HTML snippet that shows the backbone in 3Dmol.js (N, CA, C, O; Angstrom):
<script src="https://3Dmol.org/build/3Dmol-min.js"></script>
<div id="view" style="width:600px;height:400px;position:relative"></div>
<script>
const pdb = `
ATOM      1  N   MET A   1      -7.999  -9.069  19.016  1.00  0.00           N
ATOM      2  CA  MET A   1      -7.359  -8.792  17.740  1.00  0.00           C
ATOM      3  C   MET A   1      -7.091 -10.126  17.050  1.00  0.00           C
ATOM      4  O   MET A   1      -6.613 -11.063  17.689  1.00  0.00           O
ATOM      5  N   PRO A   2      -7.390 -10.225  15.765  1.00  0.00           N
ATOM      6  CA  PRO A   2      -7.164 -11.492  15.063  1.00  0.00           C
ATOM      7  C   PRO A   2      -5.675 -11.800  14.892  1.00  0.00           C
ATOM      8  O   PRO A   2      -4.840 -10.897  14.851  1.00  0.00           O
ATOM      9  N   ASP A   3      -5.371 -13.066  14.796  1.00  0.00           N
ATOM     10  CA  ASP A   3      -4.003 -13.519  14.550  1.00  0.00           C
ATOM     11  C   ASP A   3      -3.949 -14.076  13.129  1.00  0.00           C
ATOM     12  O   ASP A   3      -4.584 -15.087  12.828  1.00  0.00           O
ATOM     13  N   TYR A   4      -3.196 -13.419  12.267  1.00  0.00           N
ATOM     14  CA  TYR A   4      -3.097 -13.840  10.871  1.00  0.00           C
ATOM     15  C   TYR A   4      -1.916 -14.758  10.608  1.00  0.00           C
ATOM     16  O   TYR A   4      -1.626 -15.080   9.455  1.00  0.00           O
ATOM     17  N   GLY A   5      -1.237 -15.181  11.654  1.00  0.00           N
ATOM     18  CA  GLY A   5      -0.164 -16.153  11.510  1.00  0.00           C
ATOM     19  C   GLY A   5       1.174 -15.583  11.079  1.00  0.00           C
ATOM     20  O   GLY A   5       2.078 -16.347  10.738  1.00  0.00           O
ATOM     21  N   HIS A   6       1.329 -14.276  11.082  1.00  0.00           N
ATOM     22  CA  HIS A   6       2.615 -13.671  10.749  1.00  0.00           C
ATOM     23  C   HIS A   6       2.763 -12.370  11.509  1.00  0.00           C
ATOM     24  O   HIS A   6       1.784 -11.789  11.977  1.00  0.00           O
ATOM     25  N   GLU A   7       4.009 -11.921  11.625  1.00  0.00           N
ATOM     26  CA  GLU A   7       4.273 -10.668  12.328  1.00  0.00           C
ATOM     27  C   GLU A   7       3.731  -9.479  11.544  1.00  0.00           C
ATOM     28  O   GLU A   7       3.688  -9.493  10.314  1.00  0.00           O
ATOM     29  N   LEU A   8       3.327  -8.474  12.264  1.00  0.00           N
ATOM     30  CA  LEU A   8       2.904  -7.227  11.653  1.00  0.00           C
ATOM     31  C   LEU A   8       4.154  -6.423  11.298  1.00  0.00           C
ATOM     32  O   LEU A   8       5.004  -6.181  12.155  1.00  0.00           O
ATOM     33  N   LEU A   9       4.264  -6.011  10.038  1.00  0.00           N
ATOM     34  CA  LEU A   9       5.398  -5.195   9.598  1.00  0.00           C
ATOM     35  C   LEU A   9       4.943  -3.755   9.419  1.00  0.00           C
ATOM     36  O   LEU A   9       3.870  -3.492   8.877  1.00  0.00           O
ATOM     37  N   LEU A  10       5.762  -2.839   9.876  1.00  0.00           N
ATOM     38  CA  LEU A  10       5.468  -1.421   9.733  1.00  0.00           C
ATOM     39  C   LEU A  10       6.546  -0.768   8.884  1.00  0.00           C
ATOM     40  O   LEU A  10       7.724  -1.107   8.991  1.00  0.00           O
ATOM     41  N   GLY A  11       6.139   0.166   8.046  1.00  0.00           N
ATOM     42  CA  GLY A  11       7.119   0.811   7.196  1.00  0.00           C
ATOM     43  C   GLY A  11       6.585   2.053   6.528  1.00  0.00           C
ATOM     44  O   GLY A  11       5.624   2.666   6.993  1.00  0.00           O
ATOM     45  N   THR A  12       7.218   2.414   5.436  1.00  0.00           N
ATOM     46  CA  THR A  12       6.854   3.622   4.705  1.00  0.00           C
ATOM     47  C   THR A  12       6.615   3.297   3.237  1.00  0.00           C
ATOM     48  O   THR A  12       7.135   2.316   2.706  1.00  0.00           O
ATOM     49  N   PHE A  13       5.817   4.143   2.594  1.00  0.00           N
ATOM     50  CA  PHE A  13       5.611   4.082   1.147  1.00  0.00           C
ATOM     51  C   PHE A  13       6.128   5.391   0.596  1.00  0.00           C
ATOM     52  O   PHE A  13       5.545   6.447   0.841  1.00  0.00           O
ATOM     53  N   ILE A  14       7.210   5.330  -0.140  1.00  0.00           N
ATOM     54  CA  ILE A  14       7.921   6.521  -0.607  1.00  0.00           C
ATOM     55  C   ILE A  14       7.617   6.749  -2.083  1.00  0.00           C
ATOM     56  O   ILE A  14       7.738   5.839  -2.904  1.00  0.00           O
ATOM     57  N   THR A  15       7.220   7.975  -2.406  1.00  0.00           N
ATOM     58  CA  THR A  15       6.989   8.347  -3.801  1.00  0.00           C
ATOM     59  C   THR A  15       8.164   9.208  -4.259  1.00  0.00           C
ATOM     60  O   THR A  15       8.242  10.383  -3.902  1.00  0.00           O
ATOM     61  N   PRO A  16       9.072   8.642  -5.038  1.00  0.00           N
ATOM     62  CA  PRO A  16      10.227   9.419  -5.492  1.00  0.00           C
ATOM     63  C   PRO A  16       9.825  10.399  -6.591  1.00  0.00           C
ATOM     64  O   PRO A  16       8.829  10.191  -7.283  1.00  0.00           O
ATOM     65  N   THR A  17      10.595  11.452  -6.742  1.00  0.00           N
ATOM     66  CA  THR A  17      10.382  12.381  -7.848  1.00  0.00           C
ATOM     67  C   THR A  17      11.694  12.568  -8.590  1.00  0.00           C
ATOM     68  O   THR A  17      12.769  12.549  -7.992  1.00  0.00           O
ATOM     69  N   ALA A  18      11.595  12.745  -9.881  1.00  0.00           N
ATOM     70  CA  ALA A  18      12.788  12.956 -10.699  1.00  0.00           C
ATOM     71  C   ALA A  18      13.452  14.289 -10.350  1.00  0.00           C
ATOM     72  O   ALA A  18      14.658  14.449 -10.533  1.00  0.00           O
ATOM     73  N   GLN A  19      12.667  15.239  -9.851  1.00  0.00           N
ATOM     74  CA  GLN A  19      13.209  16.561  -9.537  1.00  0.00           C
ATOM     75  C   GLN A  19      14.052  16.545  -8.265  1.00  0.00           C
ATOM     76  O   GLN A  19      14.921  17.401  -8.102  1.00  0.00           O
ATOM     77  N   ASP A  20      13.818  15.589  -7.356  1.00  0.00           N
ATOM     78  CA  ASP A  20      14.544  15.565  -6.083  1.00  0.00           C
ATOM     79  C   ASP A  20      14.775  14.118  -5.632  1.00  0.00           C
ATOM     80  O   ASP A  20      14.202  13.687  -4.631  1.00  0.00           O
ATOM     81  N   PRO A  21      15.607  13.367  -6.361  1.00  0.00           N
ATOM     82  CA  PRO A  21      15.820  11.960  -6.003  1.00  0.00           C
ATOM     83  C   PRO A  21      16.455  11.773  -4.630  1.00  0.00           C
ATOM     84  O   PRO A  21      16.254  10.737  -3.996  1.00  0.00           O
ATOM     85  N   ALA A  22      17.217  12.757  -4.162  1.00  0.00           N
ATOM     86  CA  ALA A  22      17.851  12.641  -2.844  1.00  0.00           C
ATOM     87  C   ALA A  22      16.819  12.585  -1.725  1.00  0.00           C
ATOM     88  O   ALA A  22      17.090  12.028  -0.662  1.00  0.00           O
ATOM     89  N   ARG A  23      15.641  13.154  -1.953  1.00  0.00           N
ATOM     90  CA  ARG A  23      14.580  13.120  -0.936  1.00  0.00           C
ATOM     91  C   ARG A  23      14.137  11.683  -0.685  1.00  0.00           C
ATOM     92  O   ARG A  23      13.916  11.298   0.463  1.00  0.00           O
ATOM     93  N   ALA A  24      14.004  10.885  -1.744  1.00  0.00           N
ATOM     94  CA  ALA A  24      13.608   9.484  -1.582  1.00  0.00           C
ATOM     95  C   ALA A  24      14.653   8.716  -0.784  1.00  0.00           C
ATOM     96  O   ALA A  24      14.316   7.884   0.058  1.00  0.00           O
ATOM     97  N   VAL A  25      15.920   8.998  -1.054  1.00  0.00           N
ATOM     98  CA  VAL A  25      17.006   8.355  -0.306  1.00  0.00           C
ATOM     99  C   VAL A  25      16.943   8.770   1.163  1.00  0.00           C
ATOM    100  O   VAL A  25      17.080   7.932   2.054  1.00  0.00           O
ATOM    101  N   ALA A  26      16.738  10.060   1.412  1.00  0.00           N
ATOM    102  CA  ALA A  26      16.658  10.554   2.792  1.00  0.00           C
ATOM    103  C   ALA A  26      15.489   9.914   3.540  1.00  0.00           C
ATOM    104  O   ALA A  26      15.616   9.577   4.717  1.00  0.00           O
ATOM    105  N   LEU A  27      14.351   9.746   2.863  1.00  0.00           N
ATOM    106  CA  LEU A  27      13.199   9.110   3.502  1.00  0.00           C
ATOM    107  C   LEU A  27      13.472   7.635   3.795  1.00  0.00           C
ATOM    108  O   LEU A  27      13.037   7.116   4.823  1.00  0.00           O
ATOM    109  N   ALA A  28      14.182   6.966   2.907  1.00  0.00           N
ATOM    110  CA  ALA A  28      14.552   5.563   3.152  1.00  0.00           C
ATOM    111  C   ALA A  28      15.509   5.471   4.339  1.00  0.00           C
ATOM    112  O   ALA A  28      15.386   4.574   5.173  1.00  0.00           O
ATOM    113  N   GLU A  29      16.449   6.391   4.412  1.00  0.00           N
ATOM    114  CA  GLU A  29      17.375   6.407   5.554  1.00  0.00           C
ATOM    115  C   GLU A  29      16.639   6.709   6.855  1.00  0.00           C
ATOM    116  O   GLU A  29      16.963   6.146   7.901  1.00  0.00           O
ATOM    117  N   LEU A  30      15.655   7.593   6.790  1.00  0.00           N
ATOM    118  CA  LEU A  30      14.854   7.898   7.976  1.00  0.00           C
ATOM    119  C   LEU A  30      14.034   6.681   8.402  1.00  0.00           C
ATOM    120  O   LEU A  30      13.877   6.420   9.595  1.00  0.00           O
ATOM    121  N   THR A  31      13.522   5.950   7.440  1.00  0.00           N
ATOM    122  CA  THR A  31      12.798   4.710   7.735  1.00  0.00           C
ATOM    123  C   THR A  31      13.702   3.743   8.486  1.00  0.00           C
ATOM    124  O   THR A  31      13.288   3.133   9.472  1.00  0.00           O
ATOM    125  N   GLU A  32      14.928   3.607   8.020  1.00  0.00           N
ATOM    126  CA  GLU A  32      15.882   2.720   8.678  1.00  0.00           C
ATOM    127  C   GLU A  32      16.243   3.233  10.076  1.00  0.00           C
ATOM    128  O   GLU A  32      16.317   2.452  11.025  1.00  0.00           O
ATOM    129  N   ALA A  33      16.465   4.527  10.199  1.00  0.00           N
ATOM    130  CA  ALA A  33      16.824   5.107  11.500  1.00  0.00           C
ATOM    131  C   ALA A  33      15.695   4.923  12.516  1.00  0.00           C
ATOM    132  O   ALA A  33      15.945   4.780  13.713  1.00  0.00           O
ATOM    133  N   ALA A  34      14.455   4.930  12.030  1.00  0.00           N
ATOM    134  CA  ALA A  34      13.311   4.734  12.912  1.00  0.00           C
ATOM    135  C   ALA A  34      13.089   3.252  13.222  1.00  0.00           C
ATOM    136  O   ALA A  34      12.183   2.888  13.971  1.00  0.00           O
ATOM    137  N   ARG A  35      13.928   2.414  12.635  1.00  0.00           N
ATOM    138  CA  ARG A  35      13.889   0.960  12.845  1.00  0.00           C
ATOM    139  C   ARG A  35      12.566   0.333  12.394  1.00  0.00           C
ATOM    140  O   ARG A  35      12.090  -0.640  12.978  1.00  0.00           O
ATOM    141  N   LEU A  36      11.980   0.922  11.333  1.00  0.00           N
ATOM    142  CA  LEU A  36      10.795   0.319  10.741  1.00  0.00           C
ATOM    143  C   LEU A  36      11.219  -0.897   9.931  1.00  0.00           C
ATOM    144  O   LEU A  36      12.398  -1.068   9.620  1.00  0.00           O
ATOM    145  N   ASP A  37      10.253  -1.735   9.593  1.00  0.00           N
ATOM    146  CA  ASP A  37      10.569  -3.010   8.957  1.00  0.00           C
ATOM    147  C   ASP A  37      10.808  -2.919   7.448  1.00  0.00           C
ATOM    148  O   ASP A  37      11.661  -3.628   6.914  1.00  0.00           O
ATOM    149  N   VAL A  38      10.071  -2.063   6.770  1.00  0.00           N
ATOM    150  CA  VAL A  38      10.158  -2.026   5.309  1.00  0.00           C
ATOM    151  C   VAL A  38      10.078  -0.590   4.797  1.00  0.00           C
ATOM    152  O   VAL A  38       9.489   0.286   5.430  1.00  0.00           O
ATOM    153  N   ALA A  39      10.683  -0.380   3.645  1.00  0.00           N
ATOM    154  CA  ALA A  39      10.505   0.854   2.877  1.00  0.00           C
ATOM    155  C   ALA A  39      10.117   0.414   1.476  1.00  0.00           C
ATOM    156  O   ALA A  39      10.845  -0.345   0.836  1.00  0.00           O
ATOM    157  N   THR A  40       8.984   0.884   1.003  1.00  0.00           N
ATOM    158  CA  THR A  40       8.539   0.537  -0.350  1.00  0.00           C
ATOM    159  C   THR A  40       8.529   1.803  -1.196  1.00  0.00           C
ATOM    160  O   THR A  40       8.448   2.915  -0.676  1.00  0.00           O
ATOM    161  N   PHE A  41       8.611   1.614  -2.503  1.00  0.00           N
ATOM    162  CA  PHE A  41       8.714   2.735  -3.415  1.00  0.00           C
ATOM    163  C   PHE A  41       7.707   2.610  -4.537  1.00  0.00           C
ATOM    164  O   PHE A  41       7.489   1.525  -5.078  1.00  0.00           O
ATOM    165  N   GLN A  42       7.099   3.724  -4.879  1.00  0.00           N
ATOM    166  CA  GLN A  42       6.256   3.771  -6.066  1.00  0.00           C
ATOM    167  C   GLN A  42       7.180   3.633  -7.272  1.00  0.00           C
ATOM    168  O   GLN A  42       8.223   4.282  -7.335  1.00  0.00           O
ATOM    169  N   ASP A  43       6.803   2.800  -8.214  1.00  0.00           N
ATOM    170  CA  ASP A  43       7.653   2.541  -9.374  1.00  0.00           C
ATOM    171  C   ASP A  43       6.812   2.620 -10.641  1.00  0.00           C
ATOM    172  O   ASP A  43       6.061   1.696 -10.953  1.00  0.00           O
ATOM    173  N   HIS A  44       6.937   3.713 -11.360  1.00  0.00           N
ATOM    174  CA  HIS A  44       6.243   3.904 -12.624  1.00  0.00           C
ATOM    175  C   HIS A  44       7.267   4.351 -13.663  1.00  0.00           C
ATOM    176  O   HIS A  44       7.376   5.547 -13.937  1.00  0.00           O
ATOM    177  N   PRO A  45       8.022   3.418 -14.249  1.00  0.00           N
ATOM    178  CA  PRO A  45       9.088   3.807 -15.179  1.00  0.00           C
ATOM    179  C   PRO A  45       8.581   4.532 -16.422  1.00  0.00           C
ATOM    180  O   PRO A  45       9.352   5.209 -17.103  1.00  0.00           O
ATOM    181  N   TYR A  46       7.303   4.397 -16.720  1.00  0.00           N
ATOM    182  CA  TYR A  46       6.736   5.071 -17.899  1.00  0.00           C
ATOM    183  C   TYR A  46       6.369   6.523 -17.599  1.00  0.00           C
ATOM    184  O   TYR A  46       6.017   7.270 -18.512  1.00  0.00           O
ATOM    185  N   ASN A  47       6.445   6.931 -16.339  1.00  0.00           N
ATOM    186  CA  ASN A  47       6.104   8.288 -15.933  1.00  0.00           C
ATOM    187  C   ASN A  47       7.396   9.047 -15.637  1.00  0.00           C
ATOM    188  O   ASN A  47       8.096   8.727 -14.676  1.00  0.00           O
ATOM    189  N   ALA A  48       7.708  10.021 -16.431  1.00  0.00           N
ATOM    190  CA  ALA A  48       8.989  10.743 -16.292  1.00  0.00           C
ATOM    191  C   ALA A  48       9.109  11.521 -14.983  1.00  0.00           C
ATOM    192  O   ALA A  48      10.213  11.911 -14.602  1.00  0.00           O
ATOM    193  N   ASP A  49       7.994  11.753 -14.289  1.00  0.00           N
ATOM    194  CA  ASP A  49       8.042  12.497 -13.030  1.00  0.00           C
ATOM    195  C   ASP A  49       8.584  11.658 -11.875  1.00  0.00           C
ATOM    196  O   ASP A  49       8.992  12.209 -10.852  1.00  0.00           O
ATOM    197  N   PHE A  50       8.594  10.359 -12.022  1.00  0.00           N
ATOM    198  CA  PHE A  50       9.030   9.479 -10.936  1.00  0.00           C
ATOM    199  C   PHE A  50      10.372   8.846 -11.253  1.00  0.00           C
ATOM    200  O   PHE A  50      10.895   8.074 -10.451  1.00  0.00           O
TER     201      PHE A  50
END
`;
const viewer = $3Dmol.createViewer("view");
viewer.addModel(pdb, "pdb");
viewer.setStyle({}, {cartoon: {color: "spectrum"}});
viewer.zoomTo();
viewer.render();
</script>
């Protein structure tokens, strides 16, 4: 396996929805509870669905 000179980070990519914002929070909390390294979020402020 190649060594890229940095640690491998594992996490989640969360797509929030305007209809259920609490779901994005719950997924972020689950990411933390699973002790993953990062939680990232889709961010499209011009799209009212997110």
